[in-house]
C-alpha positions, 0 to 999 in steps of 0.5 A: 438450471443455468449452472447445470447447463452452462457449467465449466469443467476446466478445474480452475475458478476464474480469478478476479484481480482486485488491484490497489489504490488508483485502479480506476481513473477519476475524471472531473467533468467527464465528456465536457470540454473541461474534462480533467483526469484527477487520479491517477494524477495527470502529470502535465496538469499537475506540473502546469499548476505547480509551475504557477508557484515560481513567482511565489518561490522567488518572493519567499526567497526575497522576503522570507514570508512563509505565510504568503507562500503557504497561501499560494501553495495551498491554493494550488493543492486545492486546485489540483486535488480539491475536487477529490474531497467527499462530502460529510457523508463520504459521498463524491461530487457528481462532477467526479466519476469513473467508468466501471468495467464491463465483463463480456468474455467467458475466457478465463484462466490463470493468465486471464483474470477479470480486472476490478477497478474502483474508486479508492475514496469511498467506503470499502463496503460500498466498493465491496457491493460493486465487487459482489455484482462483478462476482455474479457477472463472472460466475454467470459468464464462466459457468463457475459457482465460485471465483478466486480473488487476487488482491493487491495492496488496497485490494486486500481491504476490499476483499476483507470488506467483501468477506465481512459483508457477503461471506465465503459462498462465492469464494474459492481462493484468495491471495493477499499481496502486500495488503494493509489488512491491519492498516499502516502507521504512516497513514495514522501518523499523517492523519494525526499530523506527525512529520519527521525526516531522517537522513538514514531513512531517506538514503535507504528509501532512495536506494530501494524506492526507484527500482526502474533506475537500478542499472542507470549509469546516471545513478552512479554519477549522481550517487558520487556527487550526492555522497560528496555533498553528504561527506562535506556536510551540505546534505545535512544543511539541505535536511535542516532547510527541509525541516525548517520548511516543514516547521514553518508550513507543514501544519498550515498546509496539512490543516488547510489543504491536505487534511480536509481533502484526504481525510474526507475519504472513508477509503483512505481511513481503512489505512489507519491502524488501530494504534492511531484510529481514535486519535486521528478521529479526534484530530481531524473529524467533525462529528457534527458535519461529518456524521455519515462519514464517521459512521462509515469509517467506524463500520470498517475499522471495528467490523473488518480491520479489528476482526481481521484474524477472526474473518480470515480464520472463519473463511479458511474454516469454510474451505476458502484457501487463504494465502498472505504475502508480505514483503520486508527489508524495504524502507517505508515512507521516511516522513513520519516517526515510525520510519523504522518500521520494516515494510515493503516500502509502503505497508508495514510488514507486521500489518500486511502479515496480520500480526507478525512480530517484526524487528526494526528495519536493518535490526534483528531480535536479541540472541535470547529471543524466543518464539512468541507462540509455541507450536509444538516445536514448529519454528516460525522465526526467520533465519535472519532473526528478524521476523516471528510469524508465530503471532500471525492470524494464519502463521502456516499460510503467510509468506515473507519475501525479503527485498520485495518492493510493494506489489512489484512482481516478476515471473518468480512471483507469478509462479508462486501465485500459479502454484497457489491457484492451481492447488485443490487444497490449502497449501502451507509454508511447509508444502513445497521446499522451493517456497519456504515461509521466508524467501529472498527476492532475486529480482535479477534472476526473477526467482527466490531463494531461502533467506539466510542469516544476516550478512553485515553489509557496509552502507557502501556494499548496500548501495552497490547492490541496489544503485539508484538516484538515491539521496537527491531524488528521495529528498524531492520525492519525500517532500512531494509525498507530504502533499500526496501521501 
């Protein structure tokens, strides 16, 4: 009766935007005089706490006592991040809270979505239950019987948990944008305590991971200085120092601070790919004290991640329009052995695309490579001979965007998403010649063009195409990522 009297005939289902990790601010002791934002990390607070290590650094340089410095470093990490840890059942302390958004407006459209924020730490199924409530509220406000999801990064994990738990009755369309639907290898390797630094990967990461600095004049100066350090061999010395530091303290810091805090979170376990899931559980989970948490991570891994292709195909069979966007040709976090996995800078392309065969970054398939799955002559191999999409869960509705940095969108992306949301039927990679399966990101002109066969850029050409703070900032950034994932 309600929908008969209050139905909306605008023709566009309301969009619920499920954002990535950190969509909600996590607050410790909210409303008290000791209130502190823990995530996204309060930069001033973190700097203040880590600055207390200055005397410890001086002592380390004077005495070479890494254990003493490690103890001080671990204490600071626990101070800054410790209260984010969940208990053995994967439940947060009452001291750490976030504010659920309330929807009150019925206005909706392609440029007016409903932002869904959540606590990234808890089980994706628990978050999906909150999303279900949000969906019902949006339906009631707008008079629509269905909503659409725009899922970004970890938002795709939540959308997949929703489909598993609640089916497709309420869903019209879903766009997955650079989502770790099958996890990431960086999470699995960190959870299994594998660290590795590679100079070439650091250089690529420095080029690509700081796009806001692309045309900064300072970048050219710093590049010249650091290139000189590289040529003179000093850069190699710095890397040896980093390797030595990690060798001395990496395992200690991981075991006593990082692992106990971050592996207590079922939400982050959704990032662990099947390749490392069992090994990671054996490495860091105590089945006696963390039985509740173990049950939650098994539930998601085996009933969602490992059934992703089945869930997606079933949803499409039910009439849900599914679109998957995966970036590639960007250097992923260069701290783990799988640094050669191609990615959007964060999520492995093979996992975001739900199954593509992808050559290592900056490499191509052999000349005699043939498509893994034959689709009666339909070609799913990229023009640059780097990706075979024939093995994807949904090969005809999975797009690959070269040089797309993780969830960095421009007007070109928004036009693509608009086309997908506006269509009454499922579009495919063959529907529009302007949006072929393999697209080259043109950030400067905010558009795309067709990927072409590889051009053999020299490293200098590559640096000139994407100037940034490069090596120095990448080096510092990557060391920090050891402690911040």
